C-alpha positions in Angstrom: 0.6 116.6 -9.0 0.9 118.6 -5.7 3.0 117.2 -2.9 1.1 115.1 -0.4 2.4 116.6 2.9 3.5 114.6 5.8 0.6 115.7 7.9 -1.8 114.5 5.2 0.0 111.2 5.0 -0.4 110.7 8.8 -4.1 111.4 8.6 -4.6 109.2 5.5 -2.6 106.4 7.1 -4.6 106.6 10.3 -7.5 104.7 8.5 -5.4 101.7 9.0 -6.0 102.0 12.8 -9.8 101.4 12.2 -9.3 98.8 9.6 -6.9 96.9 11.8 -9.3 97.0 14.8 -12.1 95.5 12.8 -9.8 93.0 11.1 -8.3 91.8 14.3 -11.6 91.6 16.1 -12.6 89.1 13.5 -9.2 87.3 13.2 -8.4 87.1 16.8 -11.7 86.7 18.5 -14.5 85.3 16.3 -13.4 81.6 16.7 -12.5 82.3 20.3 -15.9 83.8 20.8 -17.9 81.0 19.0 -15.8 78.0 20.5 -14.2 79.3 23.7 -11.9 77.3 25.9 -14.0 75.3 28.4 -12.0 76.9 31.3 -13.7 80.2 30.7 -17.2 78.9 31.2 -18.8 80.7 28.1 -21.1 78.7 25.9 -20.2 77.3 22.5 -22.3 79.1 20.0 -21.6 76.9 16.8 -21.0 73.2 16.8 -17.3 72.4 16.0 -17.5 68.6 15.3 -15.5 67.6 12.3 -17.8 66.9 9.4 -15.7 66.1 6.3 -11.9 65.8 6.0 -11.4 67.6 9.3 -13.6 70.5 8.3 -16.0 71.8 10.8 -19.1 74.0 10.6 -16.9 77.0 11.6 -14.3 76.2 9.0 -17.1 75.9 6.3 -18.6 79.2 7.5 -15.3 81.1 7.1 -14.4 79.6 3.7 -18.0 80.4 2.5 -17.7 84.0 3.7 -14.3 84.5 2.1 -15.3 82.9 -1.2 -18.5 84.9 -1.6 -16.7 88.0 -0.6 -13.7 87.4 -2.8 -16.1 87.9 -5.8 -16.5 91.4 -4.6 -12.8 92.2 -4.9 -12.5 92.6 -8.7 -15.9 94.1 -8.9 -15.1 96.9 -6.4 -11.6 97.4 -7.7 -12.9 97.8 -11.3 -15.7 100.1 -10.1 -13.2 102.3 -8.2 -10.7 102.3 -11.1 -13.4 103.6 -13.5 -15.5 105.7 -11.1 -16.3 109.3 -11.9 -17.7 110.5 -8.6 -17.4 114.2 -7.9 -15.4 113.6 -4.7 -13.0 111.3 -6.5 -12.8 107.6 -7.6 -11.3 106.5 -4.3 -12.6 108.9 -1.6 -16.3 108.2 -2.2 -15.7 104.5 -1.1 -13.9 105.5 2.1 -16.7 108.0 3.1 -19.6 105.7 2.4 -17.9 102.3 3.5 -16.7 103.1 7.0 -20.1 102.7 8.9 -21.3 99.5 7.2 -17.9 97.9 7.7 -17.8 98.8 11.4 -21.4 97.7 11.8 -21.0 94.2 10.3 -17.9 93.6 12.3 -19.8 94.2 15.5 -22.8 92.1 14.4 -20.6 89.1 14.0 -20.5 88.8 17.8 -24.4 88.9 18.3 -25.7 85.5 16.9 -29.4 85.2 17.8 -29.2 82.0 19.9 -27.4 81.6 23.2 -26.3 78.0 22.5 -24.9 76.1 19.6 -27.5 76.0 16.8 -27.8 75.9 13.0 -29.4 79.3 13.2 -26.3 80.7 14.6 -24.3 79.1 11.8 -26.4 80.6 9.1 -26.4 84.0 10.8 -22.6 84.1 11.1 -22.2 83.0 7.5 -24.6 85.8 6.1 -23.0 88.5 8.3 -19.5 87.4 7.6 -20.2 87.7 3.8 -21.5 91.3 4.4 -18.5 92.1 6.6 -16.0 91.0 3.9 -17.8 92.8 1.2 -17.6 96.1 3.1 -14.0 95.2 4.0 -13.3 95.2 0.3 -15.5 98.2 -0.4 -13.4 100.3 2.0 -9.9 98.9 1.8 -9.4 98.3 -1.9 -9.9 102.0 -2.9 -8.0 103.0 0.3 -4.9 101.0 -0.7 -5.1 102.2 -4.3 -4.3 105.7 -3.1 -0.7 104.6 -2.1 0.8 104.7 -5.6 -1.3 107.7 -6.5 -0.3 110.1 -3.8 3.3 109.0 -3.5 5.8 110.1 -6.1 8.8 108.0 -5.2 10.1 105.1 -3.1 10.9 107.3 -0.1 7.4 108.6 0.1 5.8 105.2 -0.5 7.8 103.6 2.3 6.9 106.6 4.5 3.2 106.0 3.9 3.3 102.2 4.2 5.3 102.5 7.4 2.7 105.0 8.9 0.0 102.6 7.8 1.8 99.7 9.5 2.3 101.7 12.7 -1.5 102.4 12.8 -2.2 98.7 12.0 0.0 97.6 14.8 -1.7 100.1 17.1 -5.1 98.8 16.0 -4.0 95.2 16.6 -2.7 96.3 20.0 -5.9 97.9 20.9 -7.7 94.7 20.1 -5.3 92.2 21.7 -4.3 94.3 24.7 -7.3 96.5 25.4 -10.2 93.9 24.8 -9.0 91.7 27.8 -8.8 94.8 29.9 -12.1 96.4 28.8 -13.8 93.1 28.9 -12.6 92.7 32.6 -13.9 96.2 33.4 -17.3 95.6 32.1 -17.4 92.3 34.1 -16.4 94.3 37.2 -19.4 96.7 36.6 -21.8 93.8 36.7 -22.0 92.5 33.1 -21.8 88.8 32.4 -18.7 87.4 30.7 -20.4 87.2 27.3 -22.2 90.6 27.5 -19.0 92.3 28.7 -17.2 90.9 25.7 -19.9 92.1 23.4 -19.8 95.6 24.8 -16.0 95.7 24.3 -16.6 94.9 20.6 -19.1 97.6 20.1 -16.8 100.2 21.8 -13.9 99.2 19.5 -16.1 99.1 16.4 -17.2 102.7 17.0 -13.6 103.9 17.4 -12.7 102.1 14.2 -15.5 103.8 12.3 -14.3 107.3 13.3 -10.7 106.4 12.4 -11.7 105.3 8.9 -13.9 108.4 8.2 -10.9 110.6 9.2 -8.7 108.9 6.7 -10.7 110.3 3.9 -10.4 114.0 5.1 -7.0 114.8 3.5 -7.7 113.2 0.2 -8.2 115.6 -2.7 -7.7 113.4 -5.8 -7.7 116.4 -8.2 -4.7 117.9 -6.4 -2.8 114.9 -5.2 -3.5 112.1 -7.7 -4.5 113.4 -11.0 -5.2 109.9 -12.4 -7.8 109.6 -14.9 -10.4 106.7 -14.9 -9.0 103.5 -16.3 -11.5 103.1 -19.1 -11.1 99.3 -19.1 -13.8 96.7 -18.9 -14.1 94.3 -15.9 -13.0 91.1 -17.7 -10.3 92.8 -19.6 -8.8 94.5 -16.4 -8.9 91.1 -14.5 -7.2 89.3 -17.5 -4.6 92.0 -17.7 -3.8 91.6 -14.0 -3.8 87.9 -13.9 -1.4 87.7 -16.9 1.2 89.9 -15.1 3.6 87.2 -14.1 5.6 89.3 -11.9 2.5 90.2 -9.9 1.4 86.6 -9.7 4.8 85.6 -8.4 4.9 88.3 -5.8 1.2 87.6 -4.8 1.6 83.9 -4.3 4.6 84.4 -2.0 3.1 87.2 0.0 -0.3 85.3 0.4 1.6 82.3 1.9 3.4 84.7 4.3 0.0 86.1 5.4 -1.3 82.5 5.6 1.1 81.8 8.4 0.3 85.1 10.1 -3.4 84.3 10.0 -2.9 80.9 11.6 -1.0 82.4 14.4 -3.5 85.2 14.8 -6.3 82.8 15.1 -4.4 80.9 17.8 -3.1 83.8 19.9 -6.1 84.1 22.2 -5.5 80.4 23.2 -1.9 80.9 23.8 -1.8 82.2 27.3 -4.6 80.1 28.6 -3.8 76.7 26.9 0.0 76.7 26.6 1.2 78.9 29.4 -1.4 78.3 32.0 -2.0 82.0 32.4 -5.3 84.0 32.5 -6.7 85.6 29.2 -5.3 89.0 30.3 -1.7 87.8 29.9 -2.3 88.0 26.2 -1.9 91.8 26.7 1.6 91.4 28.1 2.6 89.2 25.2 1.3 91.6 22.7 3.2 94.5 24.3 6.4 92.4 23.6 5.4 91.8 20.0 4.3 95.3 19.2 7.1 97.1 21.0 9.6 95.1 18.8 7.6 95.8 15.6 7.5 99.6 16.3 11.3 99.6 16.8 11.8 97.9 13.5 9.3 100.2 11.8 11.6 103.1 12.8 14.5 101.4 11.2 12.7 100.3 8.0 12.9 103.6 6.1 16.7 103.4 6.5 17.0 99.7 5.9 14.9 99.9 2.8 17.5 102.2 1.2 20.1 99.4 1.5 18.0 96.3 1.0 15.3 95.7 -1.7 11.7 94.8 -1.0 12.5 91.3 -2.1 15.6 90.8 0.3 13.5 92.2 3.3 10.6 89.9 2.4 12.9 86.8 2.2 14.4 87.7 5.6 11.2 88.2 7.3 9.7 84.9 5.9 12.5 82.7 7.1 12.6 84.3 10.5 8.9 84.0 10.8 8.8 80.3 9.8 11.3 79.4 12.4 9.5 81.4 15.2 6.2 79.9 14.3 7.6 76.4 14.4 8.8 77.2 17.9 5.3 77.6 19.2 5.1 73.8 19.4 7.6 73.6 22.3 7.1 76.9 24.1 5.4 75.2 27.0 8.3 72.9 27.6 10.5 75.3 29.6 8.9 74.8 33.0 9.1 77.8 35.2 10.8 79.8 32.4 8.0 79.3 29.9 6.4 82.7 30.4 9.8 84.5 30.0 10.5 82.3 26.8 7.1 83.2 25.6 7.7 86.9 25.9 11.1 86.7 24.1 9.4 84.5 21.4 6.6 87.1 20.8 9.1 90.0 20.8 11.1 88.4 18.0 7.9 87.8 16.1 7.6 91.5 15.9 10.4 91.8 13.3 8.8 89.6 10.6 5.4 91.0 11.4 6.8 94.6 10.9 8.1 93.6 7.4 4.8 92.0 6.5 2.8 95.1 7.3 5.1 97.4 5.4 6.7 95.9 2.4 3.9 94.1 0.5 1.8 97.4 -0.1 4.9 99.2 -1.3 5.6 96.2 -3.7 2.1 96.2 -5.1 2.3 99.9 -5.5 5.4 99.6 -7.6 3.9 96.9 -9.8 0.7 98.8 -10.4 2.6 102.1 -11.2 4.8 100.3 -13.7 1.8 98.6 -15.3 0.1 102.0 -15.7 3.2 103.4 -17.4 3.4 100.3 -19.8 -0.4 100.2 -20.6 -1.6 103.7 -20.2 -4.4 102.4 -18.0 -4.5 103.5 -14.3 -5.7 100.3 -12.6 -4.2 100.6 -9.1 -7.3 99.3 -7.3 -7.4 96.2 -9.4 -4.0 95.1 -8.4 -4.9 95.4 -4.7 -8.4 94.0 -5.4 -6.9 90.9 -7.1 -4.7 90.5 -4.2 -7.6 90.8 -1.9 -9.5 88.2 -3.7 -6.9 85.6 -3.2 -6.1 86.9 0.2 -9.6 86.3 1.6 -9.8 82.8 0.3 -6.4 82.3 2.0 -7.9 83.8 5.2 -10.8 81.4 5.0 -8.5 78.4 4.5 -6.3 79.5 7.4 -9.2 79.8 9.6 -10.7 76.5 8.5 -7.4 74.6 9.1 -7.1 76.2 12.5 -10.6 75.2 13.5 -9.8 71.7 12.1 -6.7 71.4 14.1 -8.6 72.4 17.3 -11.4 69.9 16.5 -9.1 67.0 15.8 -6.2 67.6 18.3 -7.8 69.7 20.9 -7.8 73.4 22.1 -7.9 73.0 25.9 -5.4 72.7 28.6 -6.2 68.9 28.8 -5.8 68.5 25.0 -3.4 71.3 23.8 -2.0 69.6 20.7 -4.2 71.6 18.3 -3.0 74.8 19.5 0.6 73.6 19.5 0.5 72.4 15.9 -0.8 75.6 14.5 2.5 77.3 14.4 4.4 74.5 12.6 1.6 74.1 10.1 1.7 77.8 9.3 5.5 77.7 9.1 5.3 75.1 6.2 3.3 77.5 4.1 5.6 80.4 4.8 8.6 78.3 3.6 6.8 77.5 0.4 6.2 81.2 -0.1 9.9 81.8 0.5 10.9 79.4 -2.2 8.3 81.1 -4.7 9.7 84.6 -4.0 13.2 83.6 -4.9 12.2 84.0 -8.7 10.8 87.5 -8.3 12.8 89.9 -10.6 13.2 92.8 -8.2 16.2 94.5 -9.9 14.5 94.4 -13.4 11.4 96.0 -11.8 13.4 98.8 -10.1 15.2 99.6 -13.3 12.2 99.6 -15.5 10.2 101.8 -13.0 13.0 104.3 -12.8 13.2 104.6 -16.5 9.4 105.0 -16.8 9.4 107.8 -14.2 12.2 109.6 -15.9 10.4 109.3 -19.3 7.2 110.6 -17.8 8.9 113.5 -16.1 10.5 114.5 -19.5 7.1 114.3 -21.2 5.5 116.5 -18.5 8.3 119.0 -18.9 7.9 119.1 -22.7 4.2 119.6 -22.3 
């Protein structure tokens, strides 16, 4: 296998800029757009009255979209693992998936009726299902390339750090630029709602270009050399779900992401409801978070040489849980609350950086080791199986957040729903911390090193 140069790694990792833009448009702004704070004067487009056990229409829509889409994860992963396309079993999906992924992300913000209606709810549910399908169609093969084009831990961390930097940049573009672009469009004479939609379209186009560029450096014959898996769908799923180490890792990581998704769905409300600031203040908060994350990204290649994936994850999870719980009291600091909020967001950057880097490196290790043991190259199935459960997790997190808003309030007069989101998310992260304690990191490292050495000897003999 030829060396995948640093320049190629950067261009490949750049696809996470586009993915992150689309992911954060959904994660940060969809609920905000459909049920905005009353103070903004935008109409509610979907009714958010609690229906059953605190669930609302929005919560049901998000769960529905995630469950339907989660079925695509093992199918797309199996398809990619076994594909025989001329351009490669991964690159084909990157080239053909970028446009529909970007298109469906934009369409989420164009429901047909200007007020709350059943038609809007049905429209959002259908488009959300398509959005998540193309999310999987693009991202599962994209992530499967990590263990294929990296030869060791150093290269793997290098790629995942680059991907994380682009992910942070994408999130930053959404969280910082959307309020500014939105304001600029309003200044040009657009209504508040039309200006927001125009901002979404601009960012979706940028995302599409980024994701297409990610496929450019990929030449699977030169840099991967992996043969199709030759495994049936059911057999591949069974092989993955019976890998106890992977399941332990996955449960812990999904609970870590659960907390992040609760916070992400709340962040647009944070400046308006808890701090009494304008929506634009969100940009300043995000500068604090992303600046800290980028600094920690620069340290991670060095830190990862001294501490294992497991140790870094455990550290990130406990710090994240404490900081999330702090959200409930951030508005109690009087005139200092904006300063406290900036420090709070800055510290959040550390566990967010870990979450964006380490899990993909860990899955890459697990999928590579499985390939050595079974002789079947099923990298996409590991990422696809994780995606299956991750998307259900996203849906539940969104539903819980919408339920908190419906029951306890999401406005300045009734802010308890926004304040409770952090502590609720923190509980799930702590559970994930407990689960991860049983992950056998040292055993995995030793077995992977031995397998690579044996494979190197076999290649030399050949």
